[in-house]
C-alpha positions as CSV (number, residue, x, y, z in Angstrom):
1,X,-9.3,21.8,24.3
2,X,-11.8,22.2,21.5
3,X,-12.6,24.6,18.7
4,X,-16.3,25.6,18.8
5,X,-18.1,28.3,17.0
6,X,-21.8,29.2,16.9
7,X,-23.3,31.6,14.4
8,X,-27.1,31.7,15.0
9,X,-28.0,28.1,15.5
10,X,-25.3,26.7,13.2
11,X,-22.8,24.9,15.5
12,X,-19.4,23.3,14.9
13,X,-17.6,21.4,17.5
14,X,-14.1,20.2,16.6
15,X,-12.2,18.4,19.4
16,X,-8.5,19.1,18.9
17,X,-8.7,18.1,15.2
18,X,-10.1,14.7,16.5
19,X,-6.8,13.7,18.1
20,X,-8.2,11.6,20.9
21,X,-7.4,8.2,22.3
22,X,-11.1,7.5,22.8
23,X,-14.4,8.9,21.6
24,X,-15.6,11.7,23.9
25,X,-19.2,11.6,25.1
26,X,-20.0,14.6,22.9
27,X,-19.4,12.4,19.8
28,X,-20.6,9.0,21.2
29,X,-23.6,7.7,19.2
30,X,-23.5,4.1,20.4
31,X,-26.9,3.9,22.0
32,X,-28.8,6.3,19.6
33,X,-29.3,4.3,16.4
34,X,-29.5,0.6,15.7
35,X,-30.7,-0.3,12.2
36,X,-30.0,-3.8,10.9
37,X,-27.4,-4.0,8.2
38,X,-27.4,-5.7,4.8
39,X,-24.2,-7.3,3.3
40,X,-22.7,-4.5,1.1
41,X,-21.6,-7.0,-1.5
42,X,-24.3,-9.6,-1.2
43,X,-27.2,-10.4,-3.6
44,X,-29.4,-7.8,-1.8
45,X,-26.9,-4.9,-2.1
46,X,-27.1,-1.5,-3.6
47,X,-27.2,-1.8,-7.4
48,X,-23.9,-1.4,-9.4
49,X,-24.7,0.0,-12.9
50,X,-22.4,0.3,-15.9
51,X,-23.3,3.5,-17.8
52,X,-22.4,1.7,-21.1
53,X,-25.0,-1.0,-20.5
54,X,-27.5,-1.2,-23.4
55,X,-30.4,-1.7,-20.9
56,X,-29.3,1.4,-18.9
57,X,-32.7,3.1,-18.8
58,X,-34.4,0.0,-17.4
59,X,-31.7,-0.7,-14.9
60,X,-31.6,2.9,-13.5
61,X,-35.4,2.9,-13.4
62,X,-35.5,-0.3,-11.3
63,X,-32.7,1.0,-9.0
64,X,-34.5,4.3,-8.4
65,X,-37.7,2.4,-7.5
66,X,-36.1,-0.1,-5.2
67,X,-33.3,1.9,-3.6
68,X,-33.3,5.6,-4.6
69,X,-29.6,5.3,-5.4
70,X,-27.1,3.3,-7.3
71,X,-23.4,3.0,-7.9
72,X,-22.0,3.7,-11.3
73,X,-19.0,2.7,-13.4
74,X,-17.8,4.0,-16.8
75,X,-19.0,7.5,-15.9
76,X,-16.4,9.3,-18.1
77,X,-14.7,11.4,-15.4
78,X,-10.9,11.1,-15.8
79,X,-9.1,9.3,-12.9
80,X,-6.4,12.1,-12.9
81,X,-9.1,14.7,-12.1
82,X,-10.4,12.6,-9.3
83,X,-6.8,12.2,-7.9
84,X,-6.3,16.0,-8.1
85,X,-9.6,16.5,-6.4
86,X,-8.6,14.2,-3.6
87,X,-5.3,16.1,-3.2
88,X,-7.0,19.5,-3.0
89,X,-9.6,18.2,-0.5
90,X,-6.8,16.9,1.7
91,X,-5.0,20.2,1.4
92,X,-8.1,22.1,2.5
93,X,-8.9,20.0,5.6
94,X,-5.2,19.9,6.6
95,X,-5.3,23.6,7.4
96,X,-5.3,24.6,11.0
97,X,-8.7,24.8,12.7
98,X,-8.4,28.6,13.3
99,X,-7.8,29.2,9.6
100,X,-10.8,27.1,8.5
101,X,-13.1,28.7,11.0
102,X,-12.4,32.1,9.4
103,X,-15.0,31.1,6.7
104,X,-17.4,29.1,9.0
105,X,-20.9,28.8,7.8
106,X,-23.6,31.1,9.2
107,X,-27.4,31.1,8.8
108,X,-26.9,33.9,6.2
109,X,-24.1,32.1,4.4
110,X,-24.4,28.4,3.6
111,X,-21.0,28.2,1.9
112,X,-17.9,27.6,3.9
113,X,-16.6,25.4,6.7
114,X,-19.0,23.5,8.9
115,X,-21.4,20.6,9.2
116,X,-24.7,19.9,7.5
117,X,-27.6,22.1,8.7
118,X,-29.7,19.1,9.8
119,X,-27.0,18.3,12.4
120,X,-28.4,20.9,14.7
121,X,-31.4,18.7,15.4
122,X,-29.3,15.9,16.9
123,X,-27.9,15.6,20.5
124,X,-24.4,14.6,19.4
125,X,-21.6,15.9,17.2
126,X,-20.4,13.9,14.2
127,X,-16.8,12.7,13.6
128,X,-16.3,14.7,10.5
129,X,-15.5,18.1,8.9
130,X,-17.4,19.6,6.1
131,X,-17.0,22.4,3.5
132,X,-19.7,23.6,1.1
133,X,-19.2,25.5,-2.1
134,X,-22.4,27.1,-3.5
135,X,-20.9,29.3,-6.2
136,X,-17.3,30.2,-7.0
137,X,-14.6,28.8,-4.7
138,X,-12.4,31.8,-5.3
139,X,-13.2,33.9,-2.2
140,X,-12.6,31.2,0.3
141,X,-9.5,29.9,-1.6
142,X,-8.0,33.4,-1.4
143,X,-8.6,33.5,2.3
144,X,-6.9,30.2,2.8
145,X,-4.0,30.6,0.3
146,X,-3.5,34.2,-0.6
147,X,-0.5,33.5,-2.9
148,X,-1.4,29.9,-4.1
149,X,-5.2,29.6,-4.6
150,X,-5.4,29.0,-8.3
151,X,-4.8,25.2,-8.3
152,X,-7.6,24.7,-5.8
153,X,-10.1,26.8,-7.9
154,X,-9.1,25.2,-11.2
155,X,-9.7,21.6,-9.9
156,X,-12.9,22.5,-8.1
157,X,-14.4,24.3,-11.2
158,X,-13.4,21.4,-13.5
159,X,-15.0,18.8,-11.2
160,X,-18.1,20.9,-10.9
161,X,-18.3,21.1,-14.7
162,X,-18.0,17.4,-15.4
163,X,-20.3,16.4,-12.6
164,X,-23.0,18.9,-13.8
165,X,-22.8,17.2,-17.2
166,X,-23.0,13.7,-15.6
167,X,-25.9,14.9,-13.4
168,X,-27.9,16.2,-16.4
169,X,-27.3,12.9,-18.2
170,X,-28.5,10.9,-15.2
171,X,-31.6,13.1,-14.8
172,X,-32.4,12.6,-18.5
173,X,-32.2,8.8,-18.1
174,X,-34.4,8.8,-15.0
175,X,-37.0,10.8,-16.8
176,X,-36.9,8.4,-19.7
177,X,-37.4,5.6,-17.3
178,X,-40.6,7.3,-16.1
179,X,-42.0,7.2,-19.6
180,X,-41.4,10.8,-20.7
181,X,-40.5,11.4,-24.3
182,X,-37.5,13.3,-25.5
183,X,-39.7,16.3,-26.4
184,X,-41.4,16.3,-23.1
185,X,-38.1,16.3,-21.3
186,X,-36.7,19.1,-23.5
187,X,-39.7,21.4,-23.1
188,X,-41.0,20.8,-19.6
189,X,-38.4,18.9,-17.5
190,X,-34.7,19.8,-17.7
191,X,-34.9,22.6,-20.2
192,X,-31.8,24.8,-20.0
193,X,-29.4,22.8,-17.9
194,X,-27.2,25.9,-17.3
195,X,-29.9,27.2,-15.0
196,X,-29.8,24.2,-12.7
197,X,-28.5,25.2,-9.3
198,X,-25.7,23.0,-7.9
199,X,-23.9,22.8,-4.5
200,X,-20.7,21.0,-3.8
201,X,-20.1,19.5,-0.4
202,X,-16.6,18.3,0.7
203,X,-16.4,16.0,3.7
204,X,-13.4,14.7,5.7
205,X,-13.6,11.8,8.1
206,X,-10.6,11.8,10.4
207,X,-9.3,8.5,11.8
208,X,-11.4,7.5,14.8
209,X,-10.1,5.4,17.8
210,X,-13.5,3.6,18.0
211,X,-15.5,4.0,14.9
212,X,-18.3,1.7,16.2
213,X,-19.2,4.5,18.7
214,X,-18.9,7.5,16.2
215,X,-21.0,8.7,13.3
216,X,-19.6,10.4,10.2
217,X,-22.8,12.2,9.2
218,X,-26.2,12.3,10.8
219,X,-29.1,10.3,9.2
220,X,-30.5,12.6,6.5
221,X,-32.3,12.9,3.1
222,X,-30.4,14.9,0.5
223,X,-32.5,18.0,-0.4
224,X,-31.6,18.2,-4.0
225,X,-33.0,16.3,-7.0
226,X,-29.8,14.4,-7.8
227,X,-26.7,13.8,-5.7
228,X,-23.5,12.6,-7.2
229,X,-21.1,11.2,-4.5
230,X,-17.5,10.5,-5.1
231,X,-16.4,8.2,-2.2
232,X,-12.7,8.6,-2.8
233,X,-12.0,5.2,-1.3
234,X,-13.9,5.9,1.9
235,X,-16.2,3.1,2.9
236,X,-19.1,3.3,5.4
237,X,-21.9,4.9,3.4
238,X,-25.2,3.4,4.3
239,X,-28.8,3.9,2.9
240,X,-32.0,3.0,4.7
241,X,-34.3,0.9,2.4
242,X,-37.8,1.7,3.8
243,X,-39.5,-1.5,2.5
244,X,-37.7,-3.6,5.1
245,X,-35.9,-1.2,7.4
246,X,-32.5,-2.5,6.5
247,X,-29.5,-0.3,6.0
248,X,-27.7,-1.3,2.9
249,X,-24.0,-0.5,2.6
250,X,-22.0,0.6,-0.5
251,X,-19.0,-1.6,-0.3
252,X,-17.7,-0.6,-3.8
253,X,-15.4,2.3,-4.7
254,X,-16.3,2.7,-8.3
255,X,-14.5,4.3,-11.2
């Protein structure tokens, strides 16, 4: 038995909350993609950057040129907030499928429960669940927990606030690495950071009986200018480095 909903062309296929002894054909990606993999902790791995490093601008500039992403430490986000975020995400995805589907994404509404839009272009379904928040989480939280929604909203709003600050800081450093002056950045680049649009995507990857045959997310390029990803102890993230066609892993879970 499976929960499946289709609004326009946006589809979600959830096989019994992924409680299977084997990977069904609808989710089997074994023969579709085969990129070579780099050692996630070897000398040619994704850069790990300490945000207190005195050569921060240079290091971020080189990482952007070579990889397009990097791992960070000493970012200033409190571990307790990250723990609370993890708890609220688990609380959300632990809800019954029929409850989550009440706020399924549609072509007219990109917030809510469902996968990434690019998934519609692939022949298989991913072994994951997703939830997007484009503005306030209040409406959806009240739908899920009519009498106990405030803790979810408080944690999400606080996380959005601190990651916005971190994102603006990282954008500033990237622009400095390109040779822009402080005045040029202030007047022409970032300007009023309060006007920058942000979207928060929550993902859950249920335990899989044969992970070598499944895929958590489809290959994609993030559409925004800067993405901040909290891995929450989940390994498996890979990035395709175009200069050699290798998929580099991010073996670290950084704080």
